[in-house]
C-alpha positions in Angstrom: 0.0 -0.1 0.0 1.4 3.5 -1.0 1.9 6.5 1.3 -1.1 8.2 -0.3 -3.3 5.2 0.2 -2.2 5.1 3.8 -2.8 8.8 4.3 -6.4 8.4 2.7 -7.0 5.6 4.8 -6.2 7.2 8.2 -8.1 10.4 7.0 -11.2 8.0 6.1 -11.1 6.5 9.3 -10.9 9.5 11.4 -13.7 11.0 9.5 -15.9 7.9 9.8 -15.3 7.5 13.5 -15.0 11.3 14.6 -17.1 13.3 12.2 -20.6 13.7 13.6 -19.9 11.0 16.1 -17.5 12.2 18.7 -19.3 14.8 21.4 -15.9 16.0 22.5 -14.8 17.0 18.9 -18.0 18.7 18.1 -17.6 20.6 21.4 -14.4 21.6 20.6 -15.3 22.7 16.8 -18.2 24.8 18.5 -15.8 26.4 21.1 -13.1 26.9 18.2 -15.5 28.4 15.8 -17.1 31.3 18.5 -13.6 32.1 19.7 -11.9 32.4 16.5 -14.4 34.7 15.0 -14.2 36.9 18.2 -10.6 37.1 17.7 -11.1 37.7 13.8 -13.1 40.6 14.8 -11.0 41.9 17.4 -8.0 42.0 14.8 -10.7 44.0 12.4 -11.2 46.5 15.2 -7.6 46.8 16.0 -6.7 47.9 12.3 -3.7 45.7 12.2 -1.9 45.0 8.8 -4.1 42.9 6.5 -2.1 39.9 7.0 -3.5 39.5 10.4 -7.0 39.8 9.6 -6.9 37.6 6.9 -5.1 35.2 8.9 -7.9 35.5 11.6 -10.6 35.1 9.1 -9.1 32.2 7.4 -8.7 30.4 10.8 -12.4 31.3 11.8 -13.8 30.2 8.3 -11.7 26.5 8.9 -13.3 26.0 12.3 -16.7 27.1 10.8 -16.3 24.7 8.1 -15.4 22.0 10.4 -18.4 22.4 12.7 -20.7 22.6 9.6 -19.5 19.3 8.6 -19.9 17.9 12.1 -23.5 19.0 12.1 -24.5 17.9 9.0 -23.2 14.6 9.4 -24.5 14.4 13.0 -27.9 15.5 11.6 -27.9 12.7 8.7 -26.2 9.9 10.8 -27.7 10.4 14.3 -30.9 12.7 14.4 -32.9 10.3 12.3 -32.4 7.5 15.0 -34.5 7.4 18.4 -33.7 10.8 19.9 -32.2 11.1 23.5 -32.0 14.1 25.4 -28.4 14.2 24.9 -28.5 14.2 21.2 -31.0 16.7 21.0 -29.2 19.1 23.1 -26.0 18.6 21.1 -27.9 19.3 17.9 -29.5 22.4 19.1 -26.5 24.0 20.6 -24.3 23.0 17.9 -26.6 24.7 15.2 -27.2 27.7 17.9 -23.6 28.1 18.1 -23.0 28.1 14.4 -26.0 30.7 14.1 -24.5 32.9 16.8 -20.9 33.0 15.3 -22.5 34.1 11.8 -24.9 36.7 13.4 -22.1 38.0 15.5 -19.8 38.5 12.7 -22.5 40.5 10.6 -23.4 42.7 13.5 -20.3 43.4 15.3 -17.8 43.4 12.4 -15.7 46.6 12.5 -17.7 49.7 11.0 -14.1 50.7 9.6 -14.2 47.7 7.4 -17.6 48.4 6.1 -17.0 51.7 5.2 -14.0 50.7 3.4 -16.3 48.4 1.1 -18.3 51.6 0.3 -17.4 53.3 -3.2 -15.1 56.1 -2.6 -16.7 59.8 -2.5 -15.3 62.8 -3.5 -14.6 65.6 -1.2 -16.8 68.5 -0.7 -15.6 71.7 -1.8 -13.0 73.2 0.6 -10.5 76.1 0.7 -6.9 75.9 0.2 -4.5 78.8 1.4 -2.2 80.1 -1.2 0.4 83.3 -1.4 0.8 83.2 -5.3 1.2 86.6 -6.6 0.0 87.9 -10.0 0.5 91.1 -11.9 1.1 93.8 -12.3 -1.4 95.3 -14.5 -1.9 99.0 -15.5 -5.4 100.4 -15.1 -7.1 103.7 -15.3 -9.2 104.8 -12.8 -10.8 107.8 -10.8 -9.8 106.5 -7.5 -8.1 103.8 -6.0 -11.5 101.6 -5.3 -12.3 102.0 -9.1 -8.6 100.9 -10.1 -8.9 97.6 -8.0 -12.3 96.9 -9.4 -10.7 97.3 -12.9 -7.6 95.2 -11.8 -10.0 92.4 -10.3 -11.3 91.9 -14.2 -7.8 92.2 -15.5 -6.1 89.9 -13.2 -8.9 87.0 -13.2 -7.6 85.1 -16.2 -4.1 84.8 -14.2 -6.0 84.1 -10.8 -7.8 81.2 -12.4 -4.9 79.8 -13.8 -2.9 79.9 -10.5 -6.0 78.4 -8.8 -6.4 75.3 -10.9 -2.5 74.6 -10.4 -3.2 74.5 -6.9 -6.4 72.5 -7.0 -5.3 70.1 -9.9 -2.8 68.1 -7.6 -5.8 67.2 -5.3 -7.2 64.9 -8.2 -7.3 61.3 -7.1 -8.2 58.0 -8.9 -11.6 58.2 -7.4 -12.3 62.2 -8.1 -9.9 62.7 -11.1 -11.1 66.3 -11.7 -10.3 69.0 -9.2 -10.6 72.4 -10.6 -10.9 76.0 -8.7 -14.4 77.2 -7.9 -13.4 80.7 -6.9 -10.6 82.8 -5.4 -9.9 85.4 -3.0 -7.6 88.0 -4.2 -6.0 90.8 -2.1 -5.3 93.5 -4.6 -2.9 96.5 -4.1 -2.9 99.3 -6.4 -0.4 102.3 -6.8 -1.0 105.7 -8.3 1.1 106.3 -11.0 0.3 110.0 -11.2 -0.4 109.8 -15.0 -3.4 111.1 -16.4 -5.8 109.0 -18.7 -9.1 109.2 -20.1 -11.0 108.0 -17.2 -8.5 109.6 -14.6 -5.4 108.5 -13.4 -3.1 105.3 -14.3 -2.7 102.9 -11.4 -0.2 99.8 -11.3 -2.0 97.0 -9.5 -0.7 93.6 -8.2 -2.6 91.0 -6.5 -2.0 88.0 -3.9 -4.3 84.8 -4.2 -4.7 84.3 -0.7 -7.4 81.4 -1.0 -8.8 78.8 -3.7 -11.9 77.2 -3.1 -11.4 73.7 -4.8 -14.0 71.3 -6.2 -13.3 67.9 -6.8 -15.7 65.4 -8.7 -15.8 62.4 -11.2 -16.4 64.8 -14.2 
Protein backbone atom coordinates (compact mmCIF):
# COMPACT_ATOMS: atom_id res chain seq x y z
CA UNK A 1 0.00 0.00 0.00
CA UNK A 2 1.42 3.36 -1.00
CA UNK A 3 1.93 6.30 1.36
CA UNK A 4 -0.90 8.17 -0.36
CA UNK A 5 -3.28 5.26 0.14
CA UNK A 6 -2.26 4.98 3.80
CA UNK A 7 -2.96 8.67 4.34
CA UNK A 8 -6.32 8.38 2.62
CA UNK A 9 -7.17 5.37 4.76
CA UNK A 10 -6.22 7.19 7.98
CA UNK A 11 -8.21 10.29 7.02
CA UNK A 12 -11.24 8.19 6.05
CA UNK A 13 -11.01 6.27 9.31
CA UNK A 14 -10.84 9.46 11.37
CA UNK A 15 -13.73 11.03 9.50
CA UNK A 16 -15.84 7.93 9.85
CA UNK A 17 -15.19 7.55 13.56
CA UNK A 18 -15.08 11.21 14.65
CA UNK A 19 -17.03 13.39 12.24
CA UNK A 20 -20.51 13.85 13.62
CA UNK A 21 -20.05 11.04 16.16
CA UNK A 22 -17.60 12.43 18.72
CA UNK A 23 -19.32 14.75 21.25
CA UNK A 24 -15.98 16.10 22.45
CA UNK A 25 -14.93 16.90 18.87
CA UNK A 26 -18.20 18.73 18.21
CA UNK A 27 -17.80 20.75 21.42
CA UNK A 28 -14.23 21.69 20.47
CA UNK A 29 -15.36 22.69 16.97
CA UNK A 30 -18.12 24.86 18.45
CA UNK A 31 -15.73 26.49 20.91
CA UNK A 32 -13.12 27.05 18.21
CA UNK A 33 -15.69 28.59 15.87
CA UNK A 34 -16.98 31.11 18.42
CA UNK A 35 -13.54 32.00 19.82
CA UNK A 36 -11.90 32.31 16.40
CA UNK A 37 -14.64 34.62 15.10
CA UNK A 38 -14.37 36.82 18.20
CA UNK A 39 -10.61 36.93 17.67
CA UNK A 40 -11.02 37.73 13.95
CA UNK A 41 -13.43 40.57 14.73
CA UNK A 42 -10.99 41.91 17.33
CA UNK A 43 -8.22 41.98 14.72
CA UNK A 44 -10.49 43.97 12.39
CA UNK A 45 -11.23 46.50 15.15
CA UNK A 46 -7.53 46.93 15.95
CA UNK A 47 -6.81 47.81 12.29
CA UNK A 48 -3.64 45.71 12.22
CA UNK A 49 -1.85 44.98 8.92
CA UNK A 50 -4.13 43.03 6.53
CA UNK A 51 -2.10 39.84 6.89
CA UNK A 52 -3.25 39.45 10.51
CA UNK A 53 -6.94 40.03 9.80
CA UNK A 54 -6.79 37.63 6.84
CA UNK A 55 -5.13 34.98 9.00
CA UNK A 56 -7.81 35.43 11.67
CA UNK A 57 -10.58 35.11 9.10
CA UNK A 58 -8.94 32.02 7.58
CA UNK A 59 -8.77 30.30 10.99
CA UNK A 60 -12.37 31.26 11.78
CA UNK A 61 -13.56 30.03 8.40
CA UNK A 62 -11.74 26.70 8.94
CA UNK A 63 -13.36 26.12 12.32
CA UNK A 64 -16.74 27.11 10.88
CA UNK A 65 -16.37 24.64 8.00
CA UNK A 66 -15.41 21.89 10.44
CA UNK A 67 -18.40 22.66 12.66
CA UNK A 68 -20.74 22.65 9.67
CA UNK A 69 -19.36 19.26 8.60
CA UNK A 70 -19.87 17.91 12.13
CA UNK A 71 -23.42 19.22 12.34
CA UNK A 72 -24.48 18.03 8.91
CA UNK A 73 -23.01 14.57 9.51
CA UNK A 74 -24.51 14.42 13.00
CA UNK A 75 -27.92 15.44 11.62
CA UNK A 76 -27.81 12.83 8.84
CA UNK A 77 -26.41 9.94 10.88
CA UNK A 78 -27.83 10.47 14.36
CA UNK A 79 -30.88 12.70 14.26
CA UNK A 80 -33.15 10.21 12.39
CA UNK A 81 -32.43 7.58 15.07
CA UNK A 82 -34.45 7.41 18.30
CA UNK A 83 -33.83 10.71 19.99
CA UNK A 84 -32.13 10.97 23.37
CA UNK A 85 -31.97 14.15 25.42
CA UNK A 86 -28.22 14.45 24.98
CA UNK A 87 -28.41 14.07 21.22
CA UNK A 88 -31.13 16.67 20.95
CA UNK A 89 -29.14 19.06 23.13
CA UNK A 90 -25.96 18.60 21.09
CA UNK A 91 -27.83 19.19 17.86
CA UNK A 92 -29.56 22.30 19.08
CA UNK A 93 -26.50 23.78 20.78
CA UNK A 94 -24.32 23.13 17.74
CA UNK A 95 -26.64 24.81 15.26
CA UNK A 96 -27.30 27.64 17.73
CA UNK A 97 -23.57 28.23 18.14
CA UNK A 98 -23.01 28.31 14.40
CA UNK A 99 -25.89 30.75 13.95
CA UNK A 100 -24.54 32.95 16.75
CA UNK A 101 -21.08 33.05 15.18
CA UNK A 102 -22.45 34.09 11.79
CA UNK A 103 -24.85 36.61 13.32
CA UNK A 104 -22.14 38.05 15.57
CA UNK A 105 -19.78 38.63 12.66
CA UNK A 106 -22.50 40.37 10.67
CA UNK A 107 -23.52 42.64 13.55
CA UNK A 108 -20.25 43.38 15.31
CA UNK A 109 -17.76 43.49 12.47
CA UNK A 110 -15.72 46.67 12.31
CA UNK A 111 -17.55 49.78 11.04
CA UNK A 112 -14.29 50.82 9.42
CA UNK A 113 -14.25 47.56 7.49
CA UNK A 114 -17.81 48.22 6.34
CA UNK A 115 -16.94 51.77 5.29
CA UNK A 116 -13.96 50.49 3.36
CA UNK A 117 -16.32 48.44 1.17
CA UNK A 118 -18.33 51.52 0.16
CA UNK A 119 -17.44 53.17 -3.13
CA UNK A 120 -15.11 56.14 -2.55
CA UNK A 121 -16.76 59.56 -2.54
CA UNK A 122 -15.30 62.89 -3.58
CA UNK A 123 -14.45 65.57 -1.08
CA UNK A 124 -16.81 68.49 -0.64
CA UNK A 125 -15.57 71.92 -1.80
CA UNK A 126 -12.89 73.24 0.52
CA UNK A 127 -10.56 76.20 0.71
CA UNK A 128 -6.81 75.93 0.18
CA UNK A 129 -4.45 78.66 1.37
CA UNK A 130 -2.11 80.25 -1.13
CA UNK A 131 0.37 83.08 -1.37
CA UNK A 132 0.88 83.27 -5.13
CA UNK A 133 1.42 86.75 -6.59
CA UNK A 134 0.06 87.85 -9.96
CA UNK A 135 0.42 91.06 -11.95
CA UNK A 136 1.17 93.82 -12.31
CA UNK A 137 -1.43 95.33 -14.59
CA UNK A 138 -1.97 98.97 -15.42
CA UNK A 139 -5.51 100.30 -15.20
CA UNK A 140 -7.19 103.65 -15.42
CA UNK A 141 -9.49 104.86 -12.65
CA UNK A 142 -10.83 107.88 -10.85
CA UNK A 143 -9.66 106.58 -7.47
CA UNK A 144 -8.09 103.60 -5.78
CA UNK A 145 -11.39 101.74 -5.36
CA UNK A 146 -12.27 102.00 -9.03
CA UNK A 147 -8.74 100.93 -9.96
CA UNK A 148 -9.03 97.81 -7.77
CA UNK A 149 -12.31 96.85 -9.44
CA UNK A 150 -10.73 97.22 -12.88
CA UNK A 151 -7.68 95.25 -11.75
CA UNK A 152 -9.96 92.47 -10.46
CA UNK A 153 -11.28 91.96 -14.00
CA UNK A 154 -7.86 92.24 -15.62
CA UNK A 155 -6.18 89.84 -13.20
CA UNK A 156 -8.96 87.21 -13.22
CA UNK A 157 -7.54 85.04 -16.05
CA UNK A 158 -4.17 84.82 -14.30
CA UNK A 159 -5.88 84.12 -10.96
CA UNK A 160 -7.84 81.24 -12.52
CA UNK A 161 -4.66 79.68 -13.91
CA UNK A 162 -2.93 79.90 -10.53
CA UNK A 163 -5.99 78.50 -8.72
CA UNK A 164 -6.23 75.49 -11.03
CA UNK A 165 -2.52 74.81 -10.53
CA UNK A 166 -3.25 74.64 -6.80
CA UNK A 167 -6.34 72.41 -7.11
CA UNK A 168 -5.25 70.00 -9.84
CA UNK A 169 -2.73 68.10 -7.62
CA UNK A 170 -5.64 67.16 -5.33
CA UNK A 171 -7.03 64.83 -8.01
CA UNK A 172 -7.28 61.14 -7.09
CA UNK A 173 -8.34 57.98 -8.89
CA UNK A 174 -11.80 58.26 -7.31
CA UNK A 175 -12.07 62.00 -8.01
CA UNK A 176 -10.00 62.68 -11.12
CA UNK A 177 -11.22 66.23 -11.76
CA UNK A 178 -10.25 68.94 -9.24
CA UNK A 179 -10.70 72.52 -10.38
CA UNK A 180 -10.95 75.93 -8.76
CA UNK A 181 -14.43 77.17 -7.89
CA UNK A 182 -13.45 80.72 -6.96
CA UNK A 183 -10.50 82.61 -5.56
CA UNK A 184 -9.89 85.31 -2.98
CA UNK A 185 -7.58 88.10 -4.15
CA UNK A 186 -5.79 90.75 -2.11
CA UNK A 187 -5.30 93.57 -4.62
CA UNK A 188 -2.90 96.48 -4.14
CA UNK A 189 -2.92 99.47 -6.48
CA UNK A 190 -0.35 102.26 -6.66
CA UNK A 191 -1.20 105.65 -8.23
CA UNK A 192 1.29 106.36 -11.02
CA UNK A 193 0.24 110.02 -11.23
CA UNK A 194 -0.26 109.84 -14.98
CA UNK A 195 -3.51 111.16 -16.38
CA UNK A 196 -5.70 108.91 -18.51
CA UNK A 197 -9.08 109.24 -20.18
CA UNK A 198 -10.90 107.94 -17.06
CA UNK A 199 -8.77 109.54 -14.39
CA UNK A 200 -5.30 108.37 -13.35
CA UNK A 201 -3.19 105.36 -14.19
CA UNK A 202 -2.67 102.78 -11.43
CA UNK A 203 -0.26 99.84 -11.28
CA UNK A 204 -1.98 96.92 -9.56
CA UNK A 205 -0.77 93.57 -8.26
CA UNK A 206 -2.60 90.84 -6.37
CA UNK A 207 -1.95 87.92 -4.04
CA UNK A 208 -4.15 84.83 -4.37
CA UNK A 209 -4.82 84.25 -0.66
CA UNK A 210 -7.31 81.36 -0.88
CA UNK A 211 -8.70 79.01 -3.53
CA UNK A 212 -11.96 77.05 -3.31
CA UNK A 213 -11.25 73.61 -4.85
CA UNK A 214 -14.02 71.36 -6.16
CA UNK A 215 -13.30 67.71 -6.89
CA UNK A 216 -15.57 65.39 -8.85
CA UNK A 217 -15.77 62.53 -11.31
CA UNK A 218 -16.51 64.70 -14.33
